[in-house]
FITISE-810143 format. One record per residue (C-alpha): residue in three letters; y, z, x. Coordinates in Angstrom, 1 decimal, padded with zeros to 4 digits. Layout:
% FITISE-810143
R  res       y       z       x
R  Ala       Y       Z       X
...
***
This chain:
% FITISE-810143
R  res       y       z       x
R  Met  -001.2   107.9   057.6
R  Pro  -002.1   104.8   056.6
R  Ala  -005.5   103.6   056.4
R  Asp  -005.4   100.9   059.3
R  Gln  -003.6   103.4   061.8
R  Pro  -006.0   104.8   064.2
R  Pro  -006.8   108.6   064.2
R  Thr  -004.5   109.9   067.0
R  Val  -006.2   111.9   070.0
R  Pro  -005.2   115.1   072.0
R  Ser  -002.7   114.2   075.2
R  Leu  -003.9   113.8   078.8
R  Asp  -002.6   117.1   079.7
R  Glu  -004.4   118.8   076.5
R  Ile  -007.6   116.9   076.6
R  Tyr  -008.6   117.6   080.3
R  Gly  -006.2   120.8   080.7
R  Lys  -006.6   123.7   077.8
R  Phe  -009.3   121.6   076.4
R  Asp  -012.6   121.3   077.5
R  Leu  -013.8   117.5   076.7
R  Ser  -017.3   118.3   078.2
R  Gln  -017.6   120.6   075.1
R  Val  -017.3   117.7   073.0
R  Pro  -021.0   116.2   071.8
R  Ala  -020.1   112.4   072.8
R  Phe  -019.6   113.7   076.1
R  Ala  -022.4   116.5   076.4
R  Gly  -023.4   117.7   079.9
R  Gly  -020.1   117.8   081.8
R  Phe  -020.0   114.7   083.4
R  Ile  -017.6   112.9   080.8
R  Asn  -018.5   109.4   080.8
R  Phe  -019.7   107.0   079.0
R  Gly  -022.8   106.4   080.9
R  Tyr  -024.7   103.6   082.6
R  Trp  -027.9   103.2   079.9
R  Ala  -029.9   100.1   081.7
R  Asp  -033.0   102.7   081.9
R  Ala  -032.1   104.4   078.5
R  Pro  -034.9   104.7   075.7
R  Asp  -034.4   101.8   073.3
R  Asp  -037.2   102.5   071.0
R  Arg  -036.8   106.0   069.9
R  Pro  -033.6   108.3   069.3
R  Val  -031.4   109.0   071.8
R  Ser  -031.8   112.6   072.8
R  Glu  -028.9   115.1   074.2
R  Ala  -030.8   114.7   077.6
R  Asp  -031.4   111.5   077.6
R  Arg  -028.0   110.9   077.5
R  Ile  -027.0   113.4   080.1
R  Gly  -029.2   111.2   081.8
R  Thr  -027.0   108.1   081.5
R  Glu  -024.2   109.8   083.0
R  Lys  -025.6   110.9   085.9
R  Glu  -026.7   107.5   086.1
R  Leu  -023.4   105.9   086.5
R  Tyr  -022.6   108.4   089.5
R  Arg  -026.0   107.5   091.1
R  Leu  -024.7   103.5   090.6
R  Val  -021.7   104.1   092.3
R  Leu  -023.0   106.3   095.0
R  Arg  -026.0   103.6   096.0
R  Ala  -022.7   101.2   096.4
R  Phe  -022.3   102.8   100.1
R  Glu  -024.7   101.5   102.6
R  Arg  -024.9   104.9   104.2
R  Thr  -023.9   108.6   103.0
R  Glu  -026.1   111.1   105.3
R  Gly  -023.4   113.1   107.1
R  Arg  -020.7   111.2   105.9
R  Asp  -017.1   112.6   104.7
R  Ala  -016.6   111.9   100.8
R  Val  -013.9   112.5   098.5
R  Glu  -014.3   111.9   094.8
R  Val  -010.9   111.4   092.9
R  Gly  -010.1   112.4   089.6
R  Cys  -013.5   114.8   089.7
R  Gly  -013.0   116.4   086.4
R  Leu  -015.8   119.4   086.3
R  Gly  -016.7   118.5   089.6
R  Leu  -020.5   117.6   088.5
R  Gly  -020.9   114.6   090.2
R  Ser  -019.4   115.6   093.3
R  Ala  -022.4   118.2   093.7
R  Leu  -024.2   115.8   092.6
R  Ala  -023.3   113.4   095.3
R  Leu  -023.6   116.2   098.1
R  Cys  -027.4   117.1   096.4
R  Glu  -028.9   114.1   096.3
R  Tyr  -027.0   111.9   098.9
R  Gly  -026.6   114.3   101.8
R  Phe  -022.8   113.8   102.6
R  Gly  -021.8   115.6   105.4
R  Ser  -018.9   117.0   103.0
R  Val  -017.2   116.5   099.6
R  Val  -013.8   117.1   097.8
R  Gly  -013.6   116.8   094.6
R  Leu  -010.1   116.1   093.7
R  Asp  -008.4   116.5   090.0
R  Ile  -004.8   116.6   088.7
R  His  -005.2   119.3   086.7
R  Pro  -005.4   122.8   087.7
R  Glu  -007.7   124.0   084.6
R  Gln  -010.3   121.3   085.9
R  Val  -010.3   122.3   089.2
R  Arg  -010.6   126.0   088.7
R  Arg  -013.6   124.9   086.0
R  Ala  -015.3   122.9   088.6
R  Arg  -015.0   125.8   091.1
R  Glu  -016.9   127.9   088.8
R  Arg  -019.4   125.2   087.2
R  Asn  -020.4   124.5   090.9
R  Ala  -020.4   127.8   092.2
R  Ala  -024.3   127.9   093.3
R  Val  -024.0   124.7   094.9
R  Arg  -021.2   125.7   097.1
R  Asp  -023.0   128.6   097.8
R  Ala  -025.9   127.1   099.1
R  His  -024.0   124.5   101.2
R  Pro  -021.1   126.6   102.6
R  Gly  -018.1   124.5   103.8
R  Gln  -019.6   121.0   102.1
R  Leu  -018.5   121.3   099.2
R  Asp  -014.7   121.9   097.9
R  Tyr  -012.7   121.1   094.5
R  Arg  -008.6   120.8   094.7
R  Arg  -005.7   119.8   092.9
R  Gly  -004.3   116.4   093.9
R  Ala  -002.9   113.2   092.0
R  Ala  -004.5   109.9   093.0
R  Glu  -001.2   108.4   094.3
R  Arg  -000.6   111.7   096.5
R  Leu  -003.8   112.4   097.5
R  Pro  -004.3   115.9   099.6
R  Leu  -005.8   114.8   102.7
R  Pro  -004.8   113.7   106.2
R  Asp  -004.9   110.2   107.4
R  Ala  -008.5   108.3   108.5
R  Ser  -010.7   111.6   106.9
R  Val  -012.7   110.1   104.8
R  Asp  -015.7   107.4   105.0
R  Cys  -016.4   107.5   101.4
R  Leu  -014.2   107.2   098.5
R  Phe  -015.1   107.6   095.0
R  Ser  -013.9   107.7   091.5
R  Val  -015.9   107.6   088.5
R  Glu  -014.2   106.9   085.0
R  Ala  -010.9   108.2   086.0
R  Ala  -009.0   105.4   087.1
R  Gln  -008.1   104.4   083.5
R  His  -005.7   107.5   083.6
R  Phe  -004.0   106.6   086.9
R  Pro  -000.1   106.2   086.3
R  Asp   000.3   104.2   089.8
R  Ile  -002.8   101.9   090.6
R  Pro  -000.7   100.2   093.9
R  Gly   000.2   104.1   094.8
R  Phe  -003.5   105.1   094.4
R  Ala  -004.7   102.0   096.7
R  Arg  -002.4   102.6   099.1
R  Glu  -003.7   106.4   099.6
R  Ala  -007.2   105.1   099.4
R  Ala  -006.4   102.8   102.3
R  Arg  -004.7   105.7   104.5
R  Val  -007.4   108.2   103.7
R  Leu  -010.5   106.0   104.8
R  Arg  -011.6   105.9   108.2
R  Ala  -011.9   102.4   109.7
R  Gly  -015.1   100.9   108.2
R  Gly  -015.1   103.2   104.9
R  Arg  -015.6   102.2   101.6
R  Leu  -013.8   102.9   098.0
R  Val  -016.2   102.5   095.1
R  Leu  -014.8   102.8   091.5
R  Thr  -015.9   102.1   088.2
R  Thr  -014.5   102.8   084.9
R  Phe  -013.2   100.6   082.0
R  Phe  -010.1   098.1   082.0
R  Ala  -008.4   095.2   080.2
R  Thr  -009.8   091.9   080.6
R  Gly  -006.4   090.4   080.6
R  Gln  -002.7   090.7   080.0
R  Glu  -003.0   089.5   076.3
R  Ala  -006.0   092.2   076.1
R  Ala  -004.0   094.7   077.7
R  Arg  -001.3   094.2   075.0
R  Ala  -003.7   094.2   072.1
R  Leu  -005.4   097.5   073.0
R  Pro  -003.5   099.7   071.7
R  Gly  -003.6   098.5   068.1
R  Leu  -007.5   099.0   068.5
R  Leu  -008.0   102.3   070.6
R  Pro  -005.6   105.4   069.8
R  Thr  -006.2   106.5   073.5
R  Tyr  -004.4   103.8   074.6
R  Ala  -002.0   104.1   071.7
R  Asp  -001.4   107.7   072.4
R  Gly  -001.4   107.2   076.5
R  Leu  -004.3   108.7   077.2
R  Asp  -006.1   105.6   078.8
R  Leu  -003.6   102.8   080.5
R  Ala  -004.4   099.4   079.8
R  His  -004.8   098.6   083.5
R  Val  -005.9   094.4   084.2
R  Ala  -009.2   094.5   086.2
R  Asp  -007.7   091.5   088.3
R  Asp  -004.5   093.7   089.0
R  Val  -006.6   096.9   090.4
R  Thr  -008.3   094.7   092.8
R  Ala  -005.0   092.7   093.8
R  Ala  -003.4   096.1   094.2
R  Leu  -006.5   097.1   096.8
R  Ala  -006.2   093.8   098.7
R  Glu  -002.2   094.4   099.0
R  Ala  -003.1   097.7   100.4
R  Gly  -005.1   096.5   103.3
R  Leu  -008.7   097.2   102.3
R  Ser  -011.1   093.8   102.3
R  Glu  -014.4   092.7   100.8
R  Leu  -013.0   093.4   097.6
R  Arg  -016.3   092.9   095.0
R  Ile  -016.0   093.3   091.4
R  Arg  -018.9   093.1   088.7
R  Thr  -019.0   094.0   085.1
R  Ile  -021.6   096.2   083.8
R  Gly  -020.3   096.4   080.1
R  Glu  -024.1   095.3   079.0
R  Ser  -025.1   098.6   080.1
R  Val  -022.8   100.7   078.5
R  Trp  -021.1   100.0   075.3
R  Ala  -023.8   099.2   072.5
R  Ala  -026.5   101.8   073.9
R  Tyr  -023.6   104.5   073.8
R  Asp  -022.3   103.3   070.3
R  Arg  -026.2   103.6   069.1
R  Tyr  -026.3   106.9   070.5
R  Leu  -023.2   107.7   068.7
R  Gly  -024.4   106.1   065.5
R  Gln  -027.6   108.5   065.2
R  Val  -025.2   111.9   065.6
R  Pro  -024.0   112.4   062.2
R  Glu  -021.0   114.6   063.6
R  Leu  -020.2   111.7   065.8
R  Arg  -020.6   108.8   063.4
R  Asp  -016.9   108.1   062.7
R  Leu  -015.3   109.2   066.1
R  Trp  -012.7   107.0   067.8
R  Pro  -015.3   105.7   070.6
R  Arg  -017.1   103.7   068.7
R  Arg  -014.2   101.4   068.8
R  Phe  -014.6   100.8   072.5
R  Leu  -017.8   098.3   071.4
R  Thr  -015.4   097.0   069.2
R  Ala  -012.7   096.3   072.1
R  Tyr  -015.7   095.2   074.2
R  Glu  -017.0   092.7   071.4
R  Lys  -013.7   091.0   071.0
R  Gly  -013.7   090.5   074.8
R  Leu  -010.3   092.7   075.3
R  Leu  -012.0   095.2   077.7
R  Asp  -015.2   095.7   079.9
R  Tyr  -016.9   098.5   082.3
R  Tyr  -016.2   097.4   085.8
R  Val  -018.1   098.6   089.2
R  Ile  -015.0   097.7   092.1
R  Thr  -015.8   097.9   095.8
R  Ala  -013.5   097.4   098.8
R  Asp  -013.7   098.3   103.0
R  Arg  -011.5   099.7   104.7
R  Pro  -011.4   096.9   107.8
R  Gln  -012.8   097.9   111.2
R  Thr  -010.1   098.4   114.4
R  Gly  -010.1   097.7   117.7
***
């Protein structure tokens, strides 16, 4: 392979199917996200416990965006191992949480990893197989829909937006966070820098296109903000301090961020009240 060619990464089915991404040190702990590092230590090396804490904080950042959670019904789209869905139930008092993932192996693992929480909260935590553009839920069945570092994989963002609008009750809210391209030119440039885009693991969705799709689907009160300053540099510092992580492809995300090609976003949108 030429020196200027980015390394290859496993396919989407491999990395979330037979291969358990949570076993990779870069994604320690099972939450499988880059983390929210605003309160992470910057005066000492980052421990694995610190790293896992940043992954939990990314979930909490999303869950705090719901004005009310107590007793409400929620769904996580792209739940992975389901630890974030369990955190949502245990810390935020939802009446029920359903975690959806397209990969059957992830659904199986989620049920196994969170068996104790499910036993402690009978009937309140469920994991099901489902695609973002075909949510296996009835119309107007949830109050809160969230997705954490998964939408960059969704092949059909308008389809996801329509499904989100369909399953949300009147007055319900969607909150998602992940990384998106900053514009069309950036989207075209990303595969040349990041192997996850070149190999199709991540899709170069443009942030403004995502919000436009949500609006087109009938959601309102759209809000979008960037949190890249609390993600990329600190995460890269963590990778750099661990010998086996120093040369991994995730370090190219900081380069992409510094070049203005991508950023990390939090997007919220509401299902309008009716009647």
